[in-house]
Legacy VTK file of the C-alpha trace (Angstrom):
# vtk DataFile Version 3.0
C-alpha trace
ASCII
DATASET POLYDATA
POINTS 197 float
93.181 -1.641 -169.216
95.868 0.866 -170.346
94.957 4.639 -170.655
94.522 6.054 -173.962
97.602 7.842 -173.583
99.598 4.704 -173.038
98.276 2.877 -176.174
99.131 5.944 -178.194
102.724 6.510 -177.022
103.855 2.946 -176.087
105.723 4.544 -173.728
105.388 5.277 -169.831
101.736 6.508 -169.493
101.210 10.170 -169.638
99.419 11.506 -166.527
95.772 10.731 -166.370
93.522 13.325 -167.836
91.031 15.209 -165.640
88.079 13.151 -167.389
90.182 9.827 -166.385
90.671 11.086 -162.817
86.798 11.701 -162.652
85.397 8.658 -164.485
87.699 5.830 -163.816
87.107 5.635 -160.002
83.122 5.112 -160.918
83.959 2.540 -163.428
86.162 0.388 -160.952
83.415 0.811 -158.510
83.620 3.292 -155.375
84.294 0.169 -152.715
87.211 -1.292 -154.838
88.547 2.077 -155.654
88.434 3.019 -151.903
91.224 0.482 -151.167
93.409 1.866 -153.588
92.528 5.721 -152.285
93.388 4.572 -148.630
96.533 3.206 -149.625
97.741 6.279 -151.424
96.299 8.927 -148.643
93.172 9.965 -150.732
95.251 11.012 -153.767
93.082 10.051 -156.889
95.842 10.220 -159.316
98.181 8.041 -157.222
95.508 5.700 -156.443
94.684 5.200 -159.948
98.291 4.701 -160.751
98.377 1.908 -158.123
95.321 0.551 -159.719
96.933 0.506 -163.112
100.149 -1.037 -161.665
97.810 -3.908 -160.090
96.442 -4.302 -163.635
99.905 -4.699 -165.052
101.054 -7.154 -162.363
97.914 -9.312 -162.805
98.481 -9.332 -166.657
102.015 -10.267 -166.233
100.998 -13.326 -164.251
98.323 -14.542 -166.587
100.144 -16.793 -168.800
102.450 -18.106 -166.295
99.481 -19.085 -164.152
97.788 -20.625 -167.163
100.663 -22.704 -167.935
101.188 -23.651 -164.331
97.660 -24.902 -164.270
97.914 -27.032 -167.378
101.273 -28.366 -165.964
99.620 -29.612 -162.699
96.514 -30.421 -164.363
98.315 -32.824 -166.888
100.669 -34.262 -164.176
97.411 -35.229 -162.442
95.632 -36.599 -165.598
98.930 -38.765 -165.958
98.862 -40.340 -162.695
95.163 -41.082 -163.051
95.589 -42.893 -166.390
98.238 -44.730 -165.023
96.059 -46.462 -162.687
92.623 -46.282 -164.162
93.477 -46.518 -167.985
92.998 -43.909 -170.822
89.339 -43.912 -170.441
89.294 -43.132 -166.993
86.504 -40.200 -167.336
84.309 -43.123 -167.816
85.805 -45.553 -165.058
83.436 -46.140 -162.215
85.884 -47.268 -159.946
87.735 -44.002 -160.388
84.421 -41.900 -160.082
83.450 -43.644 -157.094
86.844 -42.846 -155.547
86.482 -39.216 -155.884
85.628 -37.350 -152.548
82.135 -36.468 -151.842
80.979 -33.200 -150.406
79.246 -32.941 -147.128
76.694 -30.482 -148.274
74.755 -30.670 -151.930
75.794 -27.017 -152.197
79.543 -27.773 -152.394
81.605 -28.560 -155.477
81.116 -32.277 -156.268
84.041 -33.571 -158.466
82.157 -36.541 -159.417
79.226 -34.654 -160.732
81.520 -32.255 -162.784
83.532 -35.022 -164.239
80.273 -37.181 -165.269
78.515 -33.803 -166.678
81.948 -33.551 -168.847
82.112 -37.021 -169.738
78.534 -37.013 -171.117
79.100 -33.942 -173.126
82.754 -34.492 -174.745
84.066 -37.241 -176.676
87.563 -37.592 -175.561
89.592 -37.772 -172.383
91.702 -34.829 -173.632
88.620 -32.792 -174.030
87.415 -33.623 -170.619
90.803 -32.771 -168.927
90.716 -29.546 -170.520
87.205 -28.647 -169.721
87.170 -29.614 -165.900
87.340 -26.998 -163.339
90.452 -26.547 -161.260
88.588 -27.733 -158.392
88.334 -31.035 -159.716
92.013 -31.142 -159.829
92.577 -29.769 -156.389
90.195 -32.590 -154.974
92.573 -35.364 -156.391
95.016 -34.177 -153.852
93.514 -35.733 -150.926
94.630 -38.684 -148.671
91.912 -40.687 -150.260
93.816 -40.980 -153.491
97.165 -41.800 -151.660
97.075 -45.593 -151.991
95.619 -45.225 -155.701
97.542 -42.705 -156.933
100.023 -40.653 -155.317
102.131 -43.174 -153.338
103.232 -44.891 -156.661
103.060 -41.844 -159.038
103.569 -38.648 -157.492
107.477 -38.699 -157.934
106.867 -40.166 -161.672
104.646 -37.064 -162.861
106.085 -34.390 -160.672
109.741 -35.445 -160.782
111.080 -31.909 -159.666
108.866 -31.556 -156.504
110.729 -30.810 -153.526
111.718 -33.446 -150.921
109.562 -31.414 -148.436
106.753 -33.065 -150.323
107.308 -36.420 -149.125
104.238 -38.053 -147.916
102.261 -35.621 -149.955
99.445 -35.254 -150.325
98.229 -37.287 -147.208
99.750 -34.735 -145.094
98.136 -31.647 -146.957
94.576 -30.413 -145.808
91.538 -31.638 -147.696
91.245 -30.814 -150.519
94.401 -29.108 -150.937
94.167 -25.098 -151.202
95.076 -23.693 -154.726
98.286 -21.938 -153.688
99.855 -25.404 -152.561
98.842 -27.005 -155.934
100.460 -24.022 -157.912
103.538 -24.417 -155.447
104.086 -27.864 -156.827
104.063 -26.504 -160.140
106.390 -23.670 -159.434
108.905 -25.676 -157.778
108.711 -29.230 -159.436
106.183 -29.206 -162.233
104.955 -31.931 -164.505
107.924 -32.698 -167.122
107.446 -36.151 -168.185
104.573 -35.109 -170.487
103.817 -38.087 -172.724
100.433 -36.472 -172.828
100.017 -32.837 -173.250
96.428 -31.710 -173.362
95.322 -28.533 -174.675
95.466 -25.198 -173.034
LINES 1 198
197 0 1 2 3 4 5 6 7 8 9 10 11 12 13 14 15 16 17 18 19 20 21 22 23 24 25 26 27 28 29 30 31 32 33 34 35 36 37 38 39 40 41 42 43 44 45 46 47 48 49 50 51 52 53 54 55 56 57 58 59 60 61 62 63 64 65 66 67 68 69 70 71 72 73 74 75 76 77 78 79 80 81 82 83 84 85 86 87 88 89 90 91 92 93 94 95 96 97 98 99 100 101 102 103 104 105 106 107 108 109 110 111 112 113 114 115 116 117 118 119 120 121 122 123 124 125 126 127 128 129 130 131 132 133 134 135 136 137 138 139 140 141 142 143 144 145 146 147 148 149 150 151 152 153 154 155 156 157 158 159 160 161 162 163 164 165 166 167 168 169 170 171 172 173 174 175 176 177 178 179 180 181 182 183 184 185 186 187 188 189 190 191 192 193 194 195 196
């Protein structure tokens, strides 16, 4: 959220106005702003500048992260399609192969897939609507013999050699940061299927 002065000048932001110094910390929330205050020795203006810098960094990363997510998602979808066919969201064999949570309060990829498949008419639309947690849950040892042993290098051709044996060596399900590392170092590039962002 750029301050009004930045919007007007288009240049480096002018100092915060007295009203901004007073009101913005409350808008941010006292507990959240306390982190910035502590980092800047209780200097409100410097803390707001740090918060603004954090917003700028977050904004700058939004598009690359979205593209990365789409690349990883499409690579996984391509591997699934190679094994289970174009209509894999309705394939009972694939649905049964998905990991089942130990608690009913945990994310259930099969339920998420079936909910989307009931509402949406095409595989492409389903791919675009599934939660990222669904894609994380495909990176499990249970999918090695079905998907990854034969297709990992095909759908992620630039993945580093250090990922040999992946994903069976990965925690279950794989943490998001590792999924994004795949994209950053060797993303899905064979894309015959490019599903909507």
